[in-house]
C-alpha positions as CSV (number, residue, x, y, z in Angstrom):
1,M,-15.1,-19.6,33.1
2,T,-14.5,-16.0,34.0
3,D,-11.7,-15.7,31.4
4,A,-14.0,-16.8,28.6
5,R,-16.6,-14.2,29.7
6,D,-14.0,-11.5,29.9
7,R,-12.7,-12.4,26.5
8,L,-16.2,-12.3,25.0
9,V,-17.0,-8.9,26.6
10,T,-13.6,-7.4,25.4
11,A,-14.2,-8.8,21.9
12,A,-17.7,-7.5,21.7
13,K,-16.6,-4.0,22.9
14,R,-13.9,-3.9,20.2
15,Y,-16.4,-5.0,17.6
16,R,-18.8,-2.2,18.4
17,R,-15.9,0.3,18.4
18,T,-14.7,-0.7,15.0
19,E,-18.2,-1.3,13.4
20,A,-18.7,2.4,12.5
21,A,-15.2,2.6,10.8
22,H,-16.0,-0.5,8.8
23,E,-19.4,0.8,7.7
24,E,-17.7,4.1,6.6
25,A,-15.1,2.2,4.6
26,R,-17.9,0.1,3.0
27,R,-19.7,3.3,1.9
28,E,-16.5,4.8,0.6
29,V,-15.7,1.7,-1.6
30,Q,-19.2,1.6,-2.9
31,E,-19.1,5.2,-3.9
32,A,-15.7,4.7,-5.6
33,L,-17.0,1.6,-7.4
34,V,-20.0,3.5,-8.8
35,A,-17.9,6.4,-9.8
36,A,-15.5,4.1,-11.6
37,L,-18.3,2.5,-13.5
38,E,-19.8,5.9,-14.4
39,A,-16.4,7.0,-15.6
40,G,-16.3,4.1,-18.1
41,V,-14.2,1.6,-16.2
42,G,-15.5,-1.8,-17.1
43,P,-17.1,-4.1,-14.6
44,T,-14.3,-6.7,-15.1
45,E,-11.6,-4.2,-14.3
46,V,-13.6,-2.9,-11.3
47,Q,-13.8,-6.4,-10.1
48,R,-10.0,-6.9,-10.5
49,L,-9.2,-3.6,-8.8
50,S,-11.6,-3.9,-5.9
51,G,-11.5,-7.6,-5.2
52,L,-15.3,-7.6,-5.0
53,T,-17.4,-10.2,-6.8
54,G,-18.9,-9.5,-10.2
55,A,-22.4,-10.3,-8.7
56,Y,-21.9,-7.7,-6.0
57,I,-20.7,-5.1,-8.5
58,R,-23.7,-5.7,-10.8
59,K,-26.1,-5.5,-7.8
60,L,-24.7,-2.3,-6.6
61,A,-24.6,-0.8,-10.1
62,R,-28.3,-1.7,-10.6
63,E,-29.2,-0.2,-7.2
64,R,-27.4,3.0,-8.0
65,G,-28.9,3.3,-11.6
66,V,-25.7,2.6,-13.5
67,P,-26.6,1.2,-16.9
68,P,-25.1,-2.2,-17.8
69,A,-22.0,-2.3,-20.0
70,P,-23.0,-2.6,-23.7
71,P,-22.7,-6.0,-25.3
72,G,-19.8,-6.8,-27.7
73,P,-16.1,-6.3,-27.6
74,K,-14.9,-4.1,-24.7
75,S,-12.7,-1.1,-25.2
76,S,-9.8,-2.8,-23.5
77,A,-9.7,-5.4,-26.3
78,R,-9.5,-2.7,-28.9
79,V,-6.9,-0.7,-27.0
80,H,-4.7,-3.7,-26.4
81,G,-4.9,-4.9,-29.9
82,D,-6.8,-8.1,-29.3
83,Q,-6.3,-10.2,-32.4
84,S,-8.6,-13.0,-31.5
85,T,-11.1,-11.9,-34.2
86,A,-8.4,-11.7,-37.0
């Protein structure tokens, strides 16, 4: 049983050591996500680039005061010559 306790103690210590780095990385990705939205990168592209869910991106955007994307065709459809409306 000592091996199981030792393993648990070691794992818990490692977790506590890496927790601060994880939180810092989370803040960094949140800041980059908000900056991308504010720079005009669409939520769908932010989702694709970050791997985060659309729900999380919308939640974070609302918390940070980023206005929602306007309704209607997105700029990427115009830029890429989307012909679905033709």
